[in-house]
C-alpha positions in Angstrom: -0.8 -10.1 -3.2 -3.9 -10.6 -1.6 -7.0 -9.0 -2.6 -9.8 -7.9 -0.1 -13.4 -7.4 -1.8 -16.1 -6.1 0.6 -19.2 -8.7 0.2 -21.8 -7.1 -0.7 -25.0 -8.0 1.7 -26.6 -10.4 -0.7 -23.8 -12.6 -1.3 -22.8 -12.7 2.5 -26.9 -13.9 2.9 -26.2 -16.4 0.4 -23.3 -18.1 2.1 -25.1 -17.7 5.3 -27.8 -19.9 4.1 -25.4 -22.1 2.5 -25.4 -24.4 5.2 -27.7 -26.5 6.4 -27.0 -26.1 10.3 -27.9 -22.1 10.1 -31.0 -22.4 7.8 -32.1 -24.8 10.5 -31.4 -22.1 13.1 -33.1 -19.6 10.8 -36.2 -21.7 10.6 -36.3 -22.2 14.3 -35.8 -18.0 14.9 -39.4 -18.0 12.9 -40.9 -19.4 15.4 -39.4 -17.1 17.8 -36.5 -15.5 20.3 -34.7 -18.9 21.5 -30.6 -18.7 23.4 -27.8 -20.2 22.7 -28.8 -23.3 24.7 -32.0 -23.3 23.0 -30.9 -23.1 19.5 -27.9 -25.8 20.1 -30.1 -28.6 21.5 -31.4 -30.2 18.0 -27.8 -30.5 16.8 -24.8 -32.9 17.8 -22.3 -30.2 17.7 -20.8 -28.5 20.4 -21.8 -25.2 22.3 -18.6 -23.3 20.1 -19.3 -24.8 17.1 -22.7 -23.4 17.3 -21.6 -19.9 18.2 -19.7 -20.0 15.4 -22.8 -20.5 13.1 -24.3 -17.9 15.0 -21.8 -15.2 14.5 -21.9 -16.1 10.6 -25.8 -15.2 10.4 -25.1 -12.0 13.0 -22.7 -11.1 10.3 -25.1 -11.7 7.4 -27.6 -8.9 9.1 -29.8 -12.6 9.8 -29.9 -12.7 13.4 -29.8 -10.1 16.0 -28.5 -10.6 19.7 -31.0 -8.9 22.6 -30.2 -8.7 26.0 -32.8 -9.6 28.6 -31.6 -9.3 32.1 -28.8 -13.0 31.8 -31.0 -14.0 28.9 -29.3 -13.2 25.6 -31.7 -14.5 22.9 -31.5 -14.6 19.2 -34.2 -13.2 16.9 -34.8 -13.6 13.4 -33.8 -10.1 11.4 -35.7 -11.3 7.9 -34.8 -8.2 5.9 -31.9 -9.6 4.3 -34.2 -13.0 3.2 -36.8 -10.3 1.3 -33.6 -9.1 -0.4 -33.0 -13.2 -1.6 -36.3 -13.6 -2.4 -36.4 -10.5 -4.6 -33.7 -11.3 -6.4 -35.3 -15.0 -7.0 -38.4 -13.3 -8.3 -36.4 -12.5 -11.8 -35.7 -16.3 -12.3 -39.0 -17.4 -11.1 -40.6 -15.2 -14.0 -38.5 -16.5 -16.2 -39.1 -20.0 -15.3 -43.2 -18.9 -15.9 -42.5 -18.1 -19.4 -40.3 -21.3 -20.4 -43.2 -23.0 -18.8 -45.5 -20.8 -20.5 -43.8 -21.7 -24.0 -43.4 -25.5 -23.1 -47.5 -25.6 -23.0 -47.8 -23.8 -26.1 -45.3 -26.4 -28.0 -47.2 -29.3 -26.6 -50.5 -27.8 -27.2 -49.2 -27.6 -30.5 -48.0 -31.0 -31.0 -51.0 -32.4 -29.4 -53.5 -30.6 -32.4 -51.4 -31.8 -34.7 -51.1 -35.2 -33.4 -54.9 -35.3 -33.7 -55.1 -33.9 -37.1 -52.8 -36.2 -38.4 -54.6 -39.4 -36.6 -58.4 -38.0 -38.4 -56.7 -37.7 -42.1 -56.0 -41.7 -42.1 
């Protein structure tokens, strides 16, 4: 029996971001709209392979396809990336607090060492 689950948007975004080619495409689109040909140029892969990556990015809502006469530029849609940043923010706070505790512990060790050194 096969169970189909609808993927939530954050999971779809992370899945799309998991591939370095797709991340490179997004980086390029952050500089402005581009055609499939423009986006394919830096990669040693076929046009259909790049198109598959573009479809994954479109399904994740990370890019949109425009239409200007014969030109069909892709553009970055940054809203899903904001959701990733908000998700990651919780973990940044965790690490900041962990580093603060580590700093405090190291300072305590330094004080003990300093006081122990003067007691000789």
